[in-house]
Every structure is written in structure tokens, then in C-alpha cells.
N, C-alpha and C positions, 0 to 999 in steps of 0.2 A: 778520562774524566773521574773526578773524585767528588761525589756528593756526600760529604761526611756530615755527621751530626753538628759539627762545629759550624757548618754553614747556616744553621738555623738560629745561632745564638748572637750573630753579628748585629750590632746596633744599626738600625736603618738610618740613612741620612735624612735630613728634613724633607727633601723632595719626595722620598718614598714612604713617608709616615702613613699609617692606616687612615683611610678616609672616614671612618666612623668608629664609634665605640665598640669595644669587643662584645660579642654576643655569643652565648652557647648555642650550638647547632647539632643536629643529628638527623640524617636522612632528609635534609632540607626542610625541616618543619619545626617551627617553635611550639611551645605549649606542652611539652612532655612533662612526665613526672620529674621530681627533683633528681638531678644526675648524681651519680656516685662521685666519690673523691677523685680529683684529677690524677691522671697517671703521671708519675714522676718522669722527668727527663724529656726528651724531645723525640720527634718522629725519626725513624731511621730510613734512609733511602738507599742502603747498601744493595739490597736485592734489585731495586730498579736500575741502579748504576751498572750492576753486573749484566743484567739482561740487555741493556742498551749497548754496552761495549761490545756485545757479540755481533752486531750488525750495523751499527751507525759509524760514520767516519768521525775523526777527531773534530772536524769543523762543525759537524752537526751536534756532536756531544757538547761543544762549547755553547752553542745556541740554547740547547736544552737546559744546561746549567744556569744560564741567564734567566730563562723563564722560571726555573725553580726558585731562584733567589728572589725574583720579583714577587712571585706568588707567596713565598714564605713571609716576606716583609709586609705584604698587603693583608695577610691573615694573622699577622702577629697579635697574640692576646686572645684570639678566637678559640673557643673550646667547642668540641662536639658534646652531645648528650652523654656519651660514654665517658667523658672526662679527658679524652685524648686532645692533643693540640689539633686544630682544624686542618693544618696542613697535611695531616696523615690521610685525609680523604682524597685530595688531588693526587698525592703520591700513589695511593692505592689504585685510583682510576688509570693513572699513567702506566702502572705495572700491568694491569689487565690489557691495555693497549699494546704494550711491549711484547706480551705473549703472542699477539697476532703479528708482531714485527711491523707495526705501523711506522711510518716515516717520521722524521724529526718534527715536522710541522704539526702533525697530529698529536705527538707526545707533548709538545709545548702547549697546544690548545687544551690538552687534558689537564696539564698542571695549572692552567690559567682559567679553567672554565667557569669558575665562580667569582672572579675578581670584578666583572662587570656588574653582576647581580648583587653581590654582597658588599662590595667596597666602592661602588660608584665610579669605577675606573672607565673613562670614556673610550670609545672605539678608536677615535683619532690618536690617543696615546699609544694604544696597542699597535696601531699601524706604524707609528713612528719608531717604537722600540723593536717590534718583532716582525713587521712586514704585513702587507695586506692579507695574504692567504691565511695566516694565523688569526688575525683579527676577525676575518670573515667567519672562520670556524667557531671562535668563541662567541661571536655575536649570534650565530645560529643556535648555540647551545643556551644562550641567556634567556631567562623568562621576561615577560613583559609586565613587571610589577609596577612600573611607573604609570601605566595607562589605567584609567578607571573604566571598568567594564560594569554592564548591568548586573551581572551574577557571576558567581564562582564558576559555574559551568561554562559561561561564555569566556571567561579568562582562560580556563583550562583548554577549551577548544582553540583559542587563538594561539596559545603556546604550541599546541601540537601542529597547528597549520604552519606556523613559522618554521618549527623544527623540521617538518617533513618537506617543505619547499626548499629549505636550506639543504636537506639531504638530497633532494633532486638534482641540485647542481654539484654536490660533493658528498659521496656516500660516507666520508669519514665522519661527518656530523653525527649520523645515527649510530655509527660504531662507538664513538666516544660517549654518546648519550646512553647507549646500552651498558657500557662499562660503568658509568656513573650510577645508573639505576641498579646494576648488579651489586656494587659495593654498598649502596644505601639499603638494599634489601638484606644483605648479609649483616648489617648493623641496626636492624629495625627494632631489636629487642628493647632498646632504651626509649621507645616512644610509647605514648598512651595507647590503650586498646582501640579507641576510636580511629586514631591516626594510622595505626597499623593496618586496620581493615580497609580504610579509604586508600592508602597507598598500595596495598596489596591487590585491592580490586582494580585500581588503575593499571597496575602492572599486568595483571592477567588479561585485562581487556584490550590493551593497546601494545605494550612493549613485548609481551610474549608472542603474539602473532607476528609482530614486525621481525623479531629475531628468527622465527620460523620462516617467514617469507624470504629472508635474506640468507637462509641456510646455515645459520649460526646455531647448530644443534646443541652444542654444549651449554651455551648461554640459555637457549630456550628451555632446556630441561631444568637447569638450576633455577631459573626465574619461576618456572611452573611449580616446582616443589617448594621454594621459599614463599610464594604467594599462597599456596595451598596450606602451608603450615601456619600462616598468620590469619587466613580467613577461617579455617576450621581446625584450630589447635588440638582439640580433643580427638577428632577423627584422624588427624595426622599422627599423633602419638600412638593411638590405638593400632593404626595400620603399620607404623614403624616397628612396634613391638611384635606384631604378628609376623612380619617379614623377617625379623631377626630370629625369631623361633623357627620359622620355616627353613632358614639356611642350614641349620643343623640337621633337620629332618630330611632335607632333599640333597645333602652333600654327597651322599653315596651315588644317587642317580646322576647328578651333575658330573662327578668324577668318572663314572662309567661311560657316559656319552662322550666326554672329552677324549678319554683314551681310545675309544673305538673309532672316533672320527679322525684323530691324528694318525692312527695305525692305517686306516683305510686310504686316507690321502697319500701317505707315505708309499704304500704299495702301488698306488696309481702314478707315483713319481710326480706328485704335485707339491711344490714348495709352498706351504701356506702357514700363516700365523693364525691359530685358533684360540679365541678367547671367550670366556663366558661373561654374560652381561645380565644385569638384573633390571626389570622393569622399574621405572620411577614410581614413587608412591602415588603421584598424581595420576599417572597412567592406570595404575591398578584401581585407584578410586573411581576414575571415570568409567572403567569397564564394569566395575561392580554396580555403579549407578545406572548405566545405560542398559545393561542386560539383567539387572535385578539379581545379582549373584551375591553369595557370601564369600568371604576371602578363601575359604577352603575349596570353593568351586572354581576359583581363578587358577587354573592349572599352569598357564604359561607365564609364570612370574619370572622365570629365567629363560634366556635365549642365548644363542651363540653367534659369534661373528667370525667369518672366515675371510682373511685378507690374503689375496694371491698376487702373483707378479704381473699378469697381463690379462687382457680382455678375454682371450680364448679360454684360459684356465677357469674363468668364472663359470662357463657353461659345462666345462668337464667336471668341475667340482660339484655342480648341481646334479649331474647324472650319477656321479659317485655316491653322493649322499642319499639319492632316491634308490640306489641299489642296496644301500645299507639299512635304511629305514623306509617304510612305506609312506608315501606322501598323502596328505589329506586333500581330498578333492576340493577344488575351489579356493585353495589357500596358497596358490602360487601367483606372484606378481613380478613382472619384468620391468623394473624401473631403469634398466640399462638401455633397452631399446627405445622406451618412451620415459624420459626422465621427468621428475617432478618440476613444478614451476620454479622452485628455488635451486634447481641444478642437481638435486640429489639423484644419485645413481647406485643401485644395488639390485641384486636378485633376492627376493623374499620367498621362502618356502617353509611350510609348517609340515613336519612329519610326526608319525606315531613312534615315540621313543620306547625305552624299556618300561615295563609295567603299564603300557597303554597311555603314557603321558604325553600330551602334545608338546612338541619342542620346535621353536622357531629358529631358522638360520638366515643370516644375512651374509651375502657372498659379494665381495667387491674387490677392486684393485687398490693399490696404495694411493694412486691419484684420486680415485673415487672416495676413499676413506678421508683423505685430506680435505676434499671439498665438502663431504658429509659433515665433518666436525667443525670446519671453519667457514664454510659457505663463501659468501662474497669476500670475506676477509682473506681468502686464499688467492684471489685474482683481483688485483687493483684496477678499478675503473679509471682512475685519474692518472695512471702511468702513460705518458705520451710516447714512450719508446715502443709500445706494442702495436705493430701494424695489423695484426690479425687477432682481433679480440675473440675470446673464447665464447662458446655458446652461453655459458652462464653470464658472462659480461653483457652480451646482447640482451638476454632475457631480463636481467636486472635493469639495464639502462631503459628498456622498453617500459618497464613498470614505473621507473622513476620519471620517465617522460609523461606517463599517463597522469601522474600527480599534477604536473603543470597544466595538462589539458583540463583536468577536473577543476583546478583553481580558477582557470580562466572562465569557466561556465558556471561557477558557484557564487551564490549571493553573499554568504556570510561564513564565518569560521565554523559555527556548529554544523552547518549543512556540509561543509567541506570534510569535517571529521567523520560525519555520518557516512558519506560516500567512501571515504578511505577505509573505514572499518569494514565495510562490506566486502572490500577486496582483500582483507587480510585473513580470510579463512583458509585453513591448510588443505581441506579436501577439494579435490579437483576432478573434472571430467575431461577427456581428451576426444575431440571430434575432428573431423577432416573436412577441408574444402573440396569441391569437385575436382581440383588439380592435386589432391592428396597432401596438401600442406596441413600439418598438425596445429590445431588451436587448442590452448589450455584455458578452461573457464572454471569458475567456482561451481561446486556442486549445486544443482538446482537451477543452473542458468538456462535461459530459454533462447529460442531462435532470435529474438530481438537483441539479447546480449551478444550473440554471435555476430550479428550484423554490425553492432556498434564496435565490436573488437577489431573488425576489418577496417572500418572507417566511419567516422561520424556521418559523412554525407550518405553512405549506404544505409546506415541505421535510420536516418531521418526519412529516406525515400522508400523504405521497405513496404511492400504491399502483400507479399505472400512468401511462403517458404516450402521447399521440398526437403524432406528428411528421408534419406535412403530411397530417393526417387519417388516418393509418394507425397502429395500435398498434405500439409498439416497445419493446424492452427498456429498462429504466431506465439501463443503462450505455452506451447508444448515444451516440456523439460527435456534437455538433451542428455544423452547417456553415452558412455565410452564407446568409441567406434562409429558413431553416427556420421554419415556423409550429409553435409548441410549445404543446400543451394538457396541463396537469397534472390528473390525476384523483386526488382525495384520499379518505380514509376516517378519520373521527374516532377510530376504534379502532386505526389503524395506528401503528406506531412505527419509528424508524430502525433499519436493520440494520447490524451491524458490517462486513458485506461491502461496504457502500458505501464505506468508507474506502479500498478498494483501487482505486477508479476515479474518485472525485470529484477535481475539479481546483482549485477555488477555496478559498482560506483560510476564507471565511465558512462554506462547507458543511462543511468538515473540522472546524472548531472547534465547530460546532453539534452535529454527530454525536457527536464525542468528549464534549462536555458532557452530552448526553443519556445516553450509555453510562455515564458516571461517576455521574450522579445517579439515573436511574431503576433501574439495575441495582446500586445500592449494596449492598443486603443480600447479594446473590450474591457480590460482590467481597469483602466483609468476611469472609464465610464461607470463601472460598477462601484469602484472605490469612492468616486465623487458622490454617487447616489447614497451610499452607506454613510459617508461623512456628513452630508447635508442633513440626513435624517437624525444622526447623533447630536449634531449641533442644535437643531431645532428642539429636540427634547430637553436641552438645557437652556432654552430661550436665547440662543446665540445666533446672530445673523450669519448665514453661510458665506456671505461676501466679506471676507476677512480684510482688515486694513493692512497695507504693505508692511509697516514696521512689525506687526504681530506675526505676519507670514514669515518674515526674515528670522525673527527670533525662534519661531516654531521649527523652521528648517535647521537652524544651527543646533538646537538642543535635540533634534531627532536624527541628525546625521543624514538628512535627505538633501539631494542637490536641487530639487525643484518640487513644486506642488504636485506635478504630474507623477513624479517618482513616489511621493507619499501616497497619492491616490491608488497608484498601481500596487504598491505594497498592501494596501487595505483590500483592494479587489482580489488579490491572490491569497489573502488570509495570513500574510506575514505580520501585519499589524492589525490591531482591533480598533475599529472606528470609535467605540465607546471610550476606550482608554485615551486615544488621541484627543477626543472632544473634552474629556475631563482635564486633560493637560492644558488645553487651550483655556478652559474655564479658570484654571489656576493662574495662567499667564496674564489674564485680564483682571486678576484680583478677586476671583470668585472663591466662595468657601470650599468648593470642590477640591481645591489644592491640597487641603488637609484631610479630606475625607478618605476613608479606606476604600480601596477599589473593590467593588462587588462583582460577582459574576453576572454577566449579562445573559439573561434567559431568553432575550429576544422580545419580551413583552414591552420593554421600555420604548422601543423605536417603532415608527410607522413601518408596516411591512414593505418589503421589497417586491416589486411587481414582476412577475414572470410571464413573458409573452411567448416563449418557445423559440425565439430566433436569436437569442443572445450569443450563440456560438459556444466555444469550449470554455470560456470563463464561467458559464452557468451550465451545469449539467444535471441531468435526472438520474437519481441513483439507480443502478441496475438491480439492487436487491429488491426494491419494491415497485419500481417503474410507475411513479405517479402520473396521473392524467388529470386534465382539468375537471374540477368538481371534487377531487380529493382534498381533504384537509392536509396542508403541507407545511413543512419547516425547512429552513436552510442551514447548512453546515459549511462554515468557512474553513476549508483545508488549507494548510500551509503550502504555498507555491502552486496550488491547483484550482483556486477559485472557489465558487459556491456550488455545493452539491445539494440538490433538492430531494428530500425524502417525504414520504407520507407521515403524518403525525403519529400513526399507530404502528410504524415500522419497527420491528423488534431490534434490528441492528442499530437504528437511530437511537432507540431508548438506551442501549448499552453504551453508545458513544457519548450520549449527553451526561451520563453519570460520570464518565472519565474526564470529559472536557466541556463543562457546561458554558464556559465563556465563549465558545466558538459557535453558538447557535443563535440565529436571528429569525424573526418572523418574516414569512414570505406569503404572497397571495397570487392568484392567477389573475392575469390581465383580462380585459373585456374583449380585446381583438386578438385572437389566436390565429396564427396564419400557417399552421402546420398540423399534421397528425402525430399521434403519440403511440409508442409501443406499449403493448399490454399482453401479459401471458394469460392463457386460459387452459383449463384441463377439462377434457371430455371423457366421461366413463361410458363405455359402449359395449354392446354385445358383439362378439366376434362373428360377423356375418359378411357375406359378399357385398361389396359396393358401399359399405358404410362410410369409408373415408371420403369417397367421391361425393356422397350426399352431404356430408358435414361440410366439406370444402365448398361445395356449390352454395350452400345456404349462407356461409360466411360471405361469399362474394356477393350474393343477392342482398346481403345487409349492408353493402357499400363499405366493407372492411377489406384491407389488403393483408394477405398472408405472407409473412417474411420468414417463418420457420414452422416446420411441422415435424414431430417425432412421435414414436409409438413405444409404450412399455407394456409388455405382456404380463398379465397377472399370474402370480405363481400358482394359484389354485385353478387357473383357467376358467374363471367365472366371468370376470369383466376385464377388458383391456382399457388402456388409457391412451388417449390422443392428446398430445400437448401441442399447442399452437402459440406462436407470437404473432399477434395481429396489430394493425395500426388503425386506431379509432380517433374520433374527434374529441370526445369527452365521456363522462360517466353515463350520460343519457344515451349516447350512441352505443356504448358497451352494454347497457341494460337491454336495449332493443335487440342487439345481436344475440345476447344470451337467451332471450325469449324465443327467438326465431330458431336457434339451433336446438333448443330444448324440445321443439315440436317434431324434430326429425325422427323417423322410425328407427329404433335400435339405439337411441341415445337415452341413457338412464339418468345421467346427471351432468351438469355443467357448472363450472365455478371459475372465478378469477384466481389465479395462482400467484403467490408471493413467496419469496425465499424467506 
């Protein structure tokens, strides 16, 4: 194949003329500063041609050349912000993909990845010219600019949702997208400072963790450093200068260690390739920030990698190194026996080198090294010829499948992206099922996360957990090596409180899906009540005419009034904003009025009877009881949470989200008792607990929890009770009765 510069100068036939006027571009974002003078000549593709010729067949090379010609003709006249012809960008993306030795379809998609977005080329045309697989790849990479979204955030979330779901069916989508983002980050200097910061922040937040999750460590490290350099340019330059100076100062130590290690391994008859490596600037910066260190205090800027021939030599090399230098306690990690989520395998050890300097070593085989650098790109998931997929393939396939599970249970794109981001953190804990199967979870994951990682049905029916054969709370954080046993009950259902401590996206989306579907009647009833009150405030009859309802549903993207009411009931939509929209639809002046924050005082209060179910909950921070002044918080996808008006947590939340608060009041017919926390200061004497508990029982209150805190000065002890009472009057009587018990010094209602 010959992709010569002459290929870019051919006059396109009329049918292949560019679909729009030429426009300058750089990093896919307009509006940058005035670009420099155009670079003379045309983009060269000789490097790409040489790389492809190494592993593609002549027939595949011909297809790639056809895709290149088409892309060049579509982008003819387009320039990047750097002044280069735009075709240089698709060529660079394809070259990065060629380094991974992606197949011809992926290379073609890389060359064509912007023609749908920039030149309005239809998917059907790509299918006809290059086949359905290439067209699907390009479609998965294209942004959704033609759809009008409510906000830039929503548009960005929908783009990621589409890309990640396309990736779930074909991992090549994200590999091409990462190559695209890498080249854009390399050429970001031509953008304005604001766009640099926005694109770098997006890269650090989403693309960096995806690269890490797929084991693409080279891309991961480069994207990290490039993002760091654009987010904090002064810090980056300062650190780069310090590292450069340190290279000279530490060269003697590095050379001494290198020679000693090579000599020792040679004497042990271990064939090994020993190389020195330098920590990335971002890793150094992160360590300085997290541990509050100056650069001079970060001693392990340099490390060493030892690549051996086979599995057994890894452990022999470890022992040889430990005989040469003393290992630091607690600094050894065996990622060979228990590999990381992204398939990474190595032995990590930190030893005390010459002059007392900590030195880190990574020990791995050639195959492990290839996987560590290229990750999933080293093992193709879409190759049908492999009958026995590798462990990395299985792990990656399971994660990609989880994206589809989350999508099915998620309400919108922003929520989907929120769940996926949660799963993209690199730190993991490894726990065991009772049958010794290893389960990897994000750090901070709880027993509920573990249950949902096994199966959604098990998570939904979880009632208790045993960790290391001991019964533990469901919110208990798991640690490496824990043996976790889940106890289920077919009658059990997820609790909304689980959302406050679950860690994984799969668990969070499954719980929210359950709350939306199982508690739908409650959410509809609450939403209808809120909607009626909002309409009455604007003097609109709650019984809306059919044409107005149809128009409202069309403009709000809801399929029915019940769906709209349910969205309001779970806090996904605000009743006051929907009412204002209706007022505008019937010709009211509110259509042009600025939307003000609803403090809750505009609407008649929502009545709380205590039997509303999970759509209305009492806040655990203040545990309101009838008689308290209360206010309601509409939480997204969780319904109404009722706080006392003087709750400190509620006050903080109202400052952050004032439009999510509404007025609520207690109903006149309350058909249940309410939890309340009390604290009793007592003298430490025999029988005091029994007397206090007996008096609480005599006061017609039920004890559901009791605890005791010993005073440090051994003067007074504290008894803590959670009791169930009817209202404030009942609580006041209980407090008076307990206060009369001998040995009780003080009693008060306790709130967080």
C-alpha cells in the first residue's frame, strides 16, 4: 500500500465534495485564539503506511486506503487550530491505533471518525461504502450535536453514555476514542486557557480512569501528565524543573543500584532485563499533596522494573533482591497471585537502597509486561477464533456487560454517567465468597455492594451479612481478605438508606431502579399532590384539558401524566417549575418570568401522616416527631425526606439546593409511633440501667436500641436510647418520668 502525499491533492469528484464550508478546528473545539499561519504542504502518511504494512494483508491495506481517500476528501479545506490540514488528526489517531495493531476495520474507523460529526456524512453511506462494522464504530464515536439538550452537562453525559454503550458491544470504540483524545491532548496548546482547562478536566475525570480500567497504562500515564500540565501549568513546570535537576543529583545512586542488581541476578543465573523508570509528574504531585510532602521529601522518584522469562523466576528474583537490599515492612504486594481488576500482574517490593533511599522494584514476565503496557489492547475481545478467552478478557467482558445492566436500570444519561464514574476508580479491595471465589470491588465498598456484584436478585433480597463468620452491619466497609456471606430473604426489598453508603455503580443503579418501579404508586400520589398545590398557587385548575396535557407531555419528554407525577414525587422534576411551564403554555406571563428558587413557602404544605412508605422518609439525622416544626427535601430519585426546621444538616443543604425544599406539616390522624433518640447522664451504680428502662416502659414507650458510653473522667456515664413515641407531648412526659429516677442526673433529646 502506498499512502503518499499525492493522495491528498487529488481533486475530489462531485459526489465526494465536502458537505460544508471549511472550518478551522483543533482538539474538536472552536473559539480558540487566532491560529498561526498554515503549515505548508500536506499531511504525510508514510509512518502510518509503514506500520500497517507490518501486519495487515494487501486486501485490508486496500480497504484502509479507500477510507483514507474518503476522509481526506471530506475534510478537504479544513484546518486545525495549529494551521495543519485537518486530515493530519485522523492520520495521527490511526497511527496510535496501529501501534496497538488494531485490525483494518478499527484503522478505517479511526480515519473516518469525524466525517459524521463534522461533514454530515450519513451512517447509511458509510455502511454502503465500508460495511456495517466500520459504520457502527464511527457512529459510536460520533457526538450527538444535532440533538438539543437542556444543558451542556446533559449533552456531555449523553455523549459518554452512547460511547460507553457502543464500547460495551465492541471495545474498539473506546480504544479509538482514547487514541483520539490522546492526540487532541497532545495538540491542546492552540486552544484558549478556558477550553484547555475544560478539556483537561474532562480527560482527567473520565478518560484517564477508563484507560486505567482497561489496563492501557502507557495511555493512562500520558493522559494524566498532559491533563496535569494544562490544569496546573505552573505546578507542572516547577515539578518538571525539579525532576530534571534531581536526575543529575541521583544519577550516581541509580547507576550503582542498576549495576548491583544486574550483577546479583547474573550470579543467580536469572536472565532478566533491568530498566530504571521515573515516576510521572502527576504521581509525584499526587503523593506530595496526599502526604503533605515537599519534593525533596519524595524519595522514590525513581524505580526499577525487572522483566524475566517465566513465572517462577519472578519469585526467585524477589528473594534475590531481598538478599541484596533489606525490604521495607508492609511494602510488598503480590499482584501475580491476585491480579488487579484491569488484568495487571507484577510483584511490587520496596527496599532500602544505598544511602538509606527507598527503592521500588516491579518484577514481571514478558507476557505480564505486555499486558501491563497495552492492557485489553493486547487481547482482542472481538476475535472469534479464540475458544478459551483469557482471564483479562473475561474480566473486561464482565465490566462491559455491567455497563449494559446499569443502562437498563438508569433513568437518564446524567445518572448513567454518575454510576459509571463510581466504577472507574483504580483502587480495589479483594474479598472472598464462602466458596473462596475472589471478588474485586472498589475501595470503600460495603456488604451491599458485594451482594449486588454477585447478582442483582441477591442484592435486592439481602437482610444480613456475615464477615469473617461474624454478623456485621450491612454498611460495613470491606477490607482485603474478608470472607463475606450474604443472608437473603425472598420477602426483603432494598432500602432507600442503602443509597447513602453503597459504593458501586451497579448497586446504586439497581437500588434506584427498584425504588422507581416498586414504589411507583406512592411516588405518583406524592407527585400529584405536589403538582396540584403548585398549580393552585398560580390559580390554575389542577384538572388540565387534554390538548394541554398532550402538549405538556411532548415538551417534557414524558410518556404519561403518571410518569410526570412519578418524576415529581421522586424529586427528578420540580413541581413549581412544571407549573410555571404550564402557565406559559396557556399564555400566562410566567412564561417569560425568571425561575426563582422555591423556598417552600409559596405552596400549601404537604401533609405527613406517617404511613406514606418509602417515598416519604423521616431524616435519620434529626428524627422528627409529630409536634416538631418540619420541612421537606425532595431528593433526586429518592422521594421526600422530612427534617426538623432547626436541623443543622438541613440548613446546610438548603444553602446548596434551595429549590429542592418544600413546606410540610403533620396530619391530624397519625397511625404509628416515631423513633426518637434520648441521652441520659447517670451515676455509675448498680441497677441503674434496669430502673431507667423500666420507667421508659411505664411511660408507654418502646425501646428499640440502648447503648452506653463511659465518661473518661469516671464521673458520669451516658445511656443512649432510641425509643418510639407518639409525639412531642408523649416525649415530654417520658423525659419527666425518667428524670425522677434515682441516679439520673440529666436527660435530653439527642440529635446529630
